[in-house]
N, C-alpha and C positions, 0 to 999 in steps of 0.2 A: 504494500500500500504506500509506503514511504517513497518508493521509487517513482510513483505517480503524483506525489505531493499530498497524499491523503493521510489522515491520522485516524487511529481507532481508539475510542474512549470506551473502555470495557472493564467491568469489575468481576466477571464470572457469573455463574448461574446460582440461584439461591436454593434450587431443589432439583430433583431428577426428572420432573415433568413440568410442563408449562406451555404457555402460548406467548409468542412474541409478535407484536404488530410493528410494522415498519412504515414510517410516515416521514415526509410526503412521497407519494409515488407519482411522479410527473413526467418521467422520461424512460426510454429504453436503457439509458445509462444506469439506471437504478439497479437493474439486474446484474450488470457487469460489476459495478462497484460492490453490490451485495454479495456476490459469489466470492470476490477477493476478500471482503471483510469476514465472511464466514470462515474462510480458510485461515486468515490471520488470527482470528479468535479461537480457532479450533472448535468452533461451535457445532455440536452434534445435532443438527436440526434437519427436519423435513419441512417442506414448504408447499403451499397450495399455488397452483398456476392454472391458467385457463387451458381447457382440454385441447383446443385447436393447436397449441404449440407442441403437444405431445404426439400429434398425428404425423408430423414431418419425419420421414425415415431418417434414422441415425440420430437426428437431433433429439427426438423424443426419448430414445435410449439414453443419450447423454444427460438429458434433464432428469430422468429417473435416477441415474447414477449420482447426480448431485443432490438427491433427496427429494425430488419433485413428486408431487401427487397431482394427477390431472383432475381438474374440477370442471364439471359441466355447470356453468353458472345459471343456466335456464332450467335446471332440473331440481325438483324437490325430492331427491332420492335418499334423504336421511344422512347427508354428509356430516352434520354436526354430531348426531347420535353415533354414527360409525367411528368418528374420530375420538369421541369421548370414550367409547368402549375400547378402542385400540390403546388409548392412553392409560386406561385403568388396567388393562392386561399387562402393559409394560410395567406399571407400578407393582403389580403382583409378582412379576418376574424379577423385579429389582433393576429394570433396564431404564435407560434414558429415553425420553420421548419429548422433544420440544418441537412444536409446530410454529412455523414462521409464515406470516402472510401480510400482504399489503391490503388493509381492510377497505380501501377505496374501491378495489376490484378492477381498476382501470387507470390508465395514465391521464385520462381526460377529466376535466372538471365535472364533479357530480354534486348532488345536494347533500351528501353525507356518506357515511361508511356503511358497508354491508355488515350484517349482524353476526355472521358465522363465527368469527374468532371470539367475539364477546361471549356468545352462548357456549362455545367450547370451554372457555376459561371458567365461566360461572358454573356450568353443569359438571365440569370435571374437577371443580374446586382446586384449581391450580393458579399459580401466580401469572399475572400478565406483565410481560416485559415490554417496555416502551423504547423501541429502537428508532433511530432517525438517520436520515441522510441530510447533511447540511452542506450544500454546494457552495455557499458563501464562505464558510470556514474550511471546506474540504475535510469534513469530519463525519465519520460513521460512529454513532454512539449507542451504547446499551448499558446503562447504569441503573435505571429506575425499574423496579418491579413493584407492582401493586396487587393487593388482594381486592377483588371486585366485591361490591356489596349486593349486586343484583338489582340495584336501583340505577337504571341507565342515566338518568339526569345527573345524579350525584357522581357516578363513575366517570362520565364523559367530561364533567367539569374538571375533575382531577387529571384526566388524560390531557385535556386542553392545556392545563397549567404546564405540563412537562413537554408537550410536543408542538403546541400552537405556534411558537415563534421560529420554528425551523424553516429553512429556505431550500426548496427543491431546485432542480435544474431549470424548471420552467415555473417560477413562483405563482404565476397567475392561474396555473392548473391545479393548485393544491386545494383539495376539497375541505369543507369545514369539518372540524373534529366533533362529529355527532352522528348518531344513527340516522339512516335515511328515514324521512317522514313516511 
């Protein structure tokens, strides 16, 4: 990361299972910077990505090797429940299971975050890590972990405190830190 002028601000994981949201997601560069940051941190994480990316021959295999899980964003097939069950099974086996996702669900400006990562953290009773890309300071950070109350209004006010001031590659495309209405 230093070779490219980036710095990683990271303090380690507080537990063996959890969810990490990465904000803001405004550019394809986020993926590249994120992969290098994952390697620099030694972060044993899986991540959600849109299913169309995984359909490209060889590229999809590489994405799975990086820890990717294909998500059909238009399907209500029980992704949250499946992920919580997988996380609980990992807990019973004493294994690590950290899920990383960009909760905006797209690089485009939206009116809020998708709710999947929030529900996985609440239902799985695991910490929520607040990771960020700050292109202004060329920093990838993951220092804050919170326990969600299950009250979205309260929880998102806290998340906004930690992540709201971060600047993505395309600042005007950063979605507000709140659940989609």
